[in-house]
C-alpha positions, 0 to 999 in steps of 0.5 A: 803618151805615158809609158804606163798609168796607174790607177790609185786612190788616197784619203782626201782632206774630207775623208773620202777617197780621191781618185788618181792616175800616176803616169810613169815613164819608161824606166825610173823617173828622174823626178816626180810632178803633181798636176792640179786640174782646173775649177769643176774639171778632172784629172782626165781633161785633155790638157791634164792627160796631154801634159802628163804624157809629154812630161813622162816622155821627159822622164818625169812621173806625174800624179793627177787627181780629182779633187773631192766631189769631182770626177771619180773622187768621193765626197760632195762638191757642195761641201768643198771650197778653195781651202779644201782644194788646197788640203786635198793637194797636200794630201796628194803630196803626202801620198807621193811622199809616203809611197814614192817621193815627194814632188819636186815639180808642181803644176796647176791649171786655172784654179788648180794653178791658184791652189798650187801657189797656195800650197807650195810653201807647205811643200819643202821638197818642191823646187819648181811651180808652174801655173797655166792660166791661173788666176791671181785671186781665188775670188776670181772664180766668182764671176763664173756664178753670174746672176746666181751670186745673189741667190747664193748670198741670200739663200746660202746656196744655188744650182750653178750651171758650169761648162754644161753641168750643174753644181751646188754652190754654198755661201761658205765657198764664196766666203772662203775664196774671198778670204784667200791672200794668194799674192802674199803666198806668191811673194814668200814662194821661195821656189822657181816659178813659170807662168803660162798664160794665153793673151786671148784667154776669155775665162781667166784674163791675161792681167792675172798673169801679170799680178802673179808674175809681179808678186813673185821673186826671181827666178821667175819666167813667163811664156805667152801661149799665143793662139791658145784657149783656156783649156788648151784644147788644141794638142799642139798648145798642150804639147808645147806647154809640157815640152817648155815646162820640162826643159825649164824645170830641168834647171831646178830639180834634182834629177837622180841617176836612174836607179839600179835595183838589185833583185838578186838577194843572194849569190848564186852557186859557185862559178854560177853568174845569176842574171834577173830582170829588175823591171826598171825599164825594158831591158835592165838586168841585175847581175851577181857574180859571187860577191860582185854586182853588176848591171846590164841594159841596152842603149836608149836607141834600142829601147833601154835605159843605158844604165849599164853595159849591153850584152855584147859590151860584156862580151867586148869587156871579157875579151879585153880584160882577159887580154890585158891579164894574159899579157900582164902574166906573160910580161911578168914571167919574161921580165918585160918593162911593161908598165901598163896595158890598155885594150880597146875592143870594138864589136860589129856584125858583118857578112862573112864574105866581107871578113878578111880575117875569117876562115874558109867555110864561114857563111852569113853574118859573123861577129867581128871584134877589133882589138887595139892594144896600148902598151907602155913601158921600155919595150923593143919593137920585137917585144911589142910584136910578140905581145900581139901574138900572146894576145891571141892566146887569151882563153876568152879569145879562143872561146870566142873563136871556137864553137861552144856548147850551150845547154839550157834547162828550165827550173820549176 
């Protein structure tokens, strides 16, 4: 499931506010995706929520929204058509472009898939498009109206029952879907395409997948959803689509490195290191030391985003840097032919009774730093051993070995 989900609205193609959710991963998203739901469905249909949740687990941010007159969006469904759906979709793209970044991945389910195919050419930032159980022709949805088709054409509108709900369908809707030429847009897509379809889909037949696939140019792929129904009502089917989709899309999107957001705008006082949460992920920290900026984080195995060294890594950094500097000062003062120093520091917590190097009286778990020196240069064995002794005189080494005093206060 998404790590966080934000409710939001943005203006739709007919002036009303469209209701949406932006599902976010735990940490900076590697790319944004836009999900378009099926005909007369909503952004909260199981397939939409499940696929969005799985995509966030793979690092995507996903915007899913209700088309005009559906779900929690404003407007009259009776006044909408396929063209207005496409314009709603482009309005969602515009929102992402203005508030976050344009989507690189467009995903559409059923008629939403047809809308995505129709709109993709107007989204230059999109690198990949995926359809799930999509019709190759928008007019395909007319078969849902059955015997009401005649009434719509004769009277100009009719009340149609779809999935247990009643919708008003007007003649302009029929005229609009029959005027569409989606296959031509597919041929000119110029984006990677992935077609998902269930062979036994009894709402949108598998022949639609064939038409879409044949109309598209490479790169294109087809995934058979064997055993799935049109709405992907089985959890395993929705999870499978999202898993395959995220792996496939990774080949085409421009995944960026996680952002390192600076929240400390000015340096702290002299001799003060300032550290503040960035709120980009659970642990990422912005660090200012004079004119220098650093980032601290935790590995992903600990719930972080691994965008910087951990606090204990910084302790090892301090010991390693201080050791190297101390050896350089000593070598230069003594005239040793020391060309370069490398210090590797490994840290672990062990029990005091297992620590051979620990002094008597230590109990419980202790921090053990294992330091390995690599010294290049024409040095005698005696000089090399002396450098090992000098390493123990590093000020940070002494600080870590001694008991320190830490005083904490709270500033209002």
